Structures are given as C-alpha cells and as structure tokens.
C-alpha positions in Angstrom: -28.0 -50.9 33.8 -24.6 -49.5 33.1 -21.7 -51.3 34.8 -19.4 -49.3 37.0 -15.7 -49.5 36.3 -13.4 -51.9 38.1 -9.7 -52.2 38.5 -7.6 -54.8 36.7 -3.9 -55.0 37.8 -1.5 -57.7 36.5 2.1 -57.8 37.9 4.1 -59.9 35.5 7.6 -61.3 36.0 10.0 -60.2 33.2 12.5 -62.7 31.9 10.4 -65.6 33.1 10.4 -67.6 29.8 14.1 -67.5 29.3 14.6 -68.3 33.0 12.4 -71.4 32.9 13.8 -72.6 29.6 17.5 -72.1 30.4 17.7 -73.2 34.0 17.1 -76.3 36.2 13.4 -76.8 36.7 13.6 -78.0 40.3 15.0 -74.8 41.7 13.5 -72.3 39.2 9.9 -73.4 40.1 10.6 -72.8 43.8 12.2 -69.3 43.1 9.2 -68.2 40.9 6.8 -69.6 43.6 8.5 -67.5 46.3 8.3 -64.4 44.1 4.6 -64.8 43.3 4.0 -65.1 47.0 5.9 -61.9 47.7 3.7 -60.1 45.1 0.5 -61.5 46.6 1.6 -60.7 50.2 2.3 -57.1 49.1 -1.4 -56.5 48.2 -2.1 -53.3 50.1 -5.2 -52.4 48.1 -6.9 -55.6 49.1 -7.3 -56.7 45.5 -8.9 -60.0 44.7 -6.7 -62.7 43.2 -8.5 -64.1 40.1 -5.7 -66.4 39.1 -2.0 -67.1 39.4 -0.8 -67.4 35.8 2.7 -69.0 35.9 4.6 -65.7 35.8 1.9 -63.3 36.7 -0.9 -62.6 39.2 -4.3 -61.5 37.9 -5.7 -59.0 40.5 -9.0 -57.2 40.3 -11.3 -55.1 42.5 -14.9 -54.5 41.5 -16.3 -51.0 41.5 -13.0 -49.5 42.5 -10.9 -46.7 41.1 -7.7 -46.0 43.1 -6.4 -42.5 43.7 -3.1 -41.6 42.3 -1.6 -41.9 45.8 -3.1 -45.4 46.3 -1.9 -46.8 43.0 1.5 -45.3 43.4 2.0 -46.8 46.8 0.7 -50.2 45.7 3.1 -50.4 42.7 6.1 -49.2 44.8 5.4 -51.7 47.6 5.1 -54.7 45.2 8.1 -53.7 43.1 10.4 -52.9 46.1 9.4 -56.1 48.0 9.9 -58.2 44.9 13.4 -56.8 44.3 14.3 -56.9 48.0 13.5 -60.6 47.9 15.7 -61.2 44.9 18.6 -59.3 46.5 18.2 -61.3 49.7 18.1 -64.5 47.7 21.3 -63.6 45.8 23.0 -62.5 49.1 22.2 -65.6 51.0 22.1 -68.3 48.3 24.4 -71.3 48.5 23.4 -73.0 45.3 25.4 -72.4 42.1 23.0 -73.9 39.6 21.8 -71.8 36.6 18.4 -71.0 38.2 19.9 -69.8 41.5 22.8 -67.8 40.0 20.6 -66.0 37.4 17.5 -65.3 39.5 18.7 -61.7 40.1 18.1 -61.0 36.3 14.4 -61.3 36.7 12.3 -58.1 36.7 8.7 -57.0 37.3 6.3 -55.0 35.2 2.6 -54.0 35.6 -0.4 -53.6 33.4 -3.2 -51.5 35.1 -6.5 -51.0 33.4 -10.0 -49.8 34.2 -12.9 -51.6 32.6 -16.0 -53.7 33.0 -16.4 -57.4 33.1 -18.7 -60.2 34.0 -17.9 -63.4 35.8 -17.7 -67.0 34.7 -17.6 -70.0 37.0 -14.6 -72.2 36.6 -13.8 -75.0 39.1 -16.3 -73.5 41.5 -14.6 -70.1 41.4 -15.8 -66.9 39.9 -13.3 -65.4 37.5 -13.6 -62.1 35.6 -14.6 -62.5 32.0 -14.9 -60.1 29.0 -13.1 -57.9 26.5 -11.4 -55.7 29.1 -9.9 -58.8 30.7 -8.6 -59.9 27.3 -7.3 -56.4 26.6 -5.3 -56.3 29.9 -3.7 -59.7 29.2 -2.8 -58.7 25.6 -1.1 -55.6 26.9 1.5 -57.8 28.7 3.0 -58.2 25.2 3.6 -54.7 23.9 6.1 -52.4 22.2 7.8 -51.1 25.4 11.6 -51.7 25.1 12.1 -52.1 28.8 11.5 -54.9 31.4 10.5 -52.9 34.4 7.6 -50.5 34.0 4.0 -49.6 34.9 1.7 -49.6 31.9 -1.5 -47.5 32.3 -4.3 -47.8 29.7 -6.0 -44.7 28.4 -9.1 -45.7 30.4 -7.0 -45.0 33.5 -6.2 -41.5 32.3 -9.8 -40.6 31.8 -10.1 -40.5 35.5 -6.4 -40.5 36.4 -4.7 -37.5 34.8 -1.3 -37.7 33.2 -0.3 -34.5 34.9 -1.0 -35.9 38.3 1.5 -34.3 40.7 1.8 -37.6 42.6 2.9 -39.5 39.5 5.3 -36.8 38.5 6.8 -36.5 41.9 7.2 -40.2 42.3 8.1 -41.3 38.8 9.4 -38.1 37.1 8.4 -38.9 33.6 5.4 -40.5 31.9 5.8 -41.8 28.3 3.3 -42.4 25.6 3.2 -45.7 23.6 0.9 -47.9 21.5 0.9 -51.4 20.2 -1.1 -52.8 17.3 -3.0 -56.1 18.0 -4.6 -58.1 15.2 -7.8 -58.7 17.2 -8.0 -55.3 19.0 -6.4 -52.8 16.6 -4.1 -50.0 17.8 -4.1 -49.7 21.6 -2.5 -46.6 23.1 -1.3 -46.3 26.7 1.1 -44.5 29.0 4.0 -46.0 30.8 6.4 -45.2 33.6 9.8 -46.8 34.0 10.3 -48.4 37.4 14.0 -49.0 37.3 14.8 -46.0 39.5 12.9 -47.7 42.4 15.9 -50.1 42.8 17.5 -47.3 44.8 14.8 -47.7 47.5 15.6 -51.3 48.1 17.2 -51.6 51.5 20.8 -52.7 51.5 21.6 -56.0 53.2 24.2 -56.2 56.0 27.6 -57.5 55.2 27.7 -61.3 55.5 29.6 -62.3 58.6 31.1 -65.8 58.5 31.0 -67.9 61.7 34.1 -68.2 63.9 36.3 -71.2 63.2 37.4 -73.0 66.3 40.8 -74.6 66.9 41.5 -78.2 66.2 38.3 -79.2 64.4 37.4 -82.8 63.8 38.3 -83.8 60.2 37.6 -86.6 57.8 38.4 -86.6 54.1 38.2 -88.8 51.0 37.9 -88.9 47.2 34.6 -89.2 45.2 34.5 -90.1 41.5 32.0 -87.3 40.6 32.3 -83.6 39.8 32.6 -81.0 42.5 29.3 -79.3 41.4 27.4 -82.6 41.5 28.6 -83.6 44.9 27.9 -80.1 46.2 24.3 -80.2 44.9 23.7 -83.5 46.6 25.3 -82.4 49.9 23.4 -79.1 50.1 20.0 -80.1 48.6 17.8 -81.3 51.5 15.7 -83.4 49.1 18.7 -85.8 49.0 19.3 -85.8 52.7 17.5 -89.0 53.6 19.7 -90.8 50.9 23.0 -89.7 52.3 22.3 -89.7 56.1 20.7 -92.9 57.0 21.4 -92.4 60.7 18.5 -90.0 60.7 14.9 -91.3 60.9 13.2 -88.1 59.8 13.9 -84.7 58.2 11.6 -81.7 58.4 12.0 -78.7 56.1 10.0 -76.4 53.8 9.8 -78.4 50.6 8.8 -75.4 48.4 12.0 -73.4 49.4 15.5 -73.6 48.1 18.2 -74.1 50.8 20.1 -70.9 51.6 22.0 -69.2 54.5 19.6 -68.9 57.4 17.4 -71.8 56.2 16.4 -74.1 59.1 15.5 -77.7 59.0 15.1 -80.4 61.7 16.7 -83.8 61.8 15.7 -86.7 64.1 18.5 -89.0 65.2 17.9 -91.7 67.9 14.7 -90.0 68.9 16.4 -86.7 69.4 15.4 -83.6 67.4 18.2 -81.4 66.1 17.5 -77.9 64.8 20.0 -77.2 62.0 20.7 -73.9 60.3 22.5 -73.4 57.0 25.5 -71.1 57.4 28.3 -69.7 55.2 32.0 -69.7 55.4 35.1 -69.1 53.4 37.8 -71.8 53.0 39.6 -70.2 50.0 39.2 -69.9 46.3 38.3 -72.8 44.0 36.4 -74.6 46.7 32.7 -75.1 47.3 31.7 -75.1 50.9 28.4 -76.1 52.5 28.0 -75.4 56.2 25.5 -76.2 58.9 25.1 -75.1 62.5 23.6 -77.3 65.3 23.0 -75.5 68.5 22.8 -77.0 72.0 24.2 -80.4 71.4 24.9 -82.5 74.5 28.6 -81.8 74.4 28.9 -78.3 72.8 27.2 -75.0 72.8 27.4 -74.9 69.0 28.6 -77.3 66.4 29.5 -76.1 62.9 29.8 -78.8 60.3 31.4 -78.0 56.9 31.6 -80.0 53.7 34.5 -78.6 51.7 34.9 -79.7 48.1 37.7 -79.1 45.6 38.6 -80.6 42.2 40.8 -83.7 42.2 41.6 -85.0 38.7 38.2 -85.9 37.2 36.6 -86.2 40.6 36.4 -84.4 43.9 38.3 -84.3 47.1 35.9 -83.9 50.1 36.9 -82.9 53.5 34.5 -82.7 56.5 35.4 -80.2 59.3 33.4 -80.1 62.5 34.1 -77.1 64.8 32.9 -77.2 68.4 32.1 -74.2 70.7 32.9 -75.8 74.0 30.8 -75.9 77.1 33.3 -75.2 79.9 34.5 -78.4 81.7 31.9 -80.7 80.1 33.3 -80.5 76.5 36.9 -80.7 77.8 36.2 -83.7 79.9 34.4 -85.7 77.2 36.4 -84.3 74.3 38.2 -87.5 73.3 35.0 -89.5 73.3 33.1 -86.8 71.4 35.7 -86.5 68.7 35.8 -90.3 68.2 32.0 -90.4 67.8 32.0 -87.4 65.4 34.7 -88.9 63.3 32.8 -92.2 63.1 29.7 -90.4 61.9 31.6 -88.4 59.4 33.1 -91.6 58.0 29.6 -93.1 57.6 28.3 -89.9 56.0 31.2 -89.8 53.6 30.7 -93.4 52.3 26.9 -92.8 51.9 27.5 -89.5 50.1 30.2 -91.1 47.8 28.0 -94.1 47.0 25.0 -92.0 46.1 27.0 -89.4 44.2 28.7 -92.0 42.0 25.5 -93.9 41.4 22.9 -91.1 40.6 22.8 -89.8 37.1 
C-alpha cells in the first residue's frame, strides 16, 4: 500500500554553534531553551514534536499537506515571535556577559519537506524514521549564503507551485538552489529570504526608569574584585542565598535569566516579599542592578540599587534604597526604618564582599 505524504518542518537556530562555543554556558543554555519554547508555542499547524535537537525542533504531521496560506502563516508566526523574543530580551536584559550581549545575533531558518516515513520506538516514544527524515536533516547544512530563510524541497513544489500568488505576495522572490551531498547526490530546492519579516516585529515601548526619591538610605564600601564579577554575583539569583543569609528561602524561575520585569520571591522572618527587577541610570561607567519591593510595612514601594564603579583594581559599591512613603506612617517611623535598612545593607555588603573575593 502506497504511503501518503507527510509534512516535515525543522526550524533551526542560526549562529547556535558559535554562540555556544564563544559564550558563558550557564546563560546561553537558558537563552536557547527560551527560544526553543517560543518556537514550540508558535505551532499554529498543530505539528507533532518528534524531538528537540539542541538548536532545532523536528516537527512533523502525518498525511498532511499545508496550503500555501497555512505554511506562509506558520513560518511568519514562528519567525516573528522568535525575533520579538530576542528583541525583548535585548531591551530588558541586565546581564553584560557574552551570551546575553550577543543573543540578538541569533537567527532562524526553516527546512520544509514532504515525504514518507515509518516510525521507530526510542525511549517509549515513536519517532519518524526513513530516508526523507535523513534528507530533511541533511538540508540544514546547505549552500545558501544567508542565515534566515525558508528552504522548500522540490517535493513541496510538486504540490505547492513556485508561482503561488500567496508566496509571491508575502515573500516577493523565490530563489533556486542546490547542494551536493556525498550520500544523497545533488539535491535541488527553492528558498525564500525571511530577513524582510523583521519589519513586522512590533517595536517595544521606550524604557522608563523608576522615579528616584529624595534622601535615599545609602551604604558604601570597597570590594577586591572586578566590577563585572561583583555585578554578576549581585544580579544572578543563583547566588542570592550566598549573599543574603537573612533570607530563609528564594523562589524564582531557575531556567530563566534575570532581566527587567523578572519577579522572584524572598522569605525573611516568615514574611514573603515579591521582588521585581528594575532598571535605572546612575551615569556612565557604572553598572547598576535595581530591585523593587512593593507594599512593605513602612513604604508603598522600596527601590534598592546596587551601584558599581571601578576603583583601582577593585570595585566601589554603593547601595541606595529609595522609599515611596505612606503618608504619616513612613514619616513617623522614618528614623527607625532608615536605621534598620542601613543595618541590613551593611550585612549585605559584607556577605557580598566575602563571597566575591572568595569565589573563583
């Protein structure tokens, strides 16, 4: 019995190998994980996920041939959502490591193929198996001199014409190409450049920094470690239990990199505080990490900033805590509150300094 044709679609992250090899593994793996989730969550055609392959998602759908409109919509949604996530990450990032600062260089390409395949059982899961599966994966390495494109095999064009008005209206131009593979011979295909779709990524609002209140509580000191190192320790929630021993518990999304808008919870003296990462500007040549705590017992909002600047071979650190007052209450207890905050800042400083100077 002749098998009916099924769809294979593989979105693949361009620049992945260089990104992983040249950047910090701890943040790069979280960034790639988020991007793969964006791709999977943009699956409008209800494709099956056969496997997540490091930098790609192997989608398939049995006995299914999409219309030009369906395929065009699916590719656009995945590509635009992928790049919207990267732009959001760049806009709201607080980390200056190699992974976080170069994530915006990543791209997305697609290989789409119609073929037939059987299934093999691996770890109690059925996965597509056969020469068309091999072909689709081989085509991820091809002769196209671009990093953002949709590659369509000739099998697609037997039922999916190259003069499709949908494709021409959406993507303007379809190119011909071919690549020679040792095991498969010369494989021809058509491809469409996706770079123009960047224009359809929604612009993000201008970043607005929180208001700075008068007469903040301050504490400062010197740390014998680089500014970048101290900043990484202060802003990375994985280190928080090491530098804030007053807290009994921290709750946050482990698989996410901290950024503006990121929320975590901190338990101090059996009281749960909801803390949000915020931005602010304290001048050039400084690194600033900010957090907002709402609804404290003595203020509507409390903004806490860790401000770092170079000092010789080390770092000068200054804490600033800005309080949005609750009328009458904050004013009445202000001297006591300021004393308590300064005491806690002093403890935080010594814990941060000890950890920063000790850790490699």
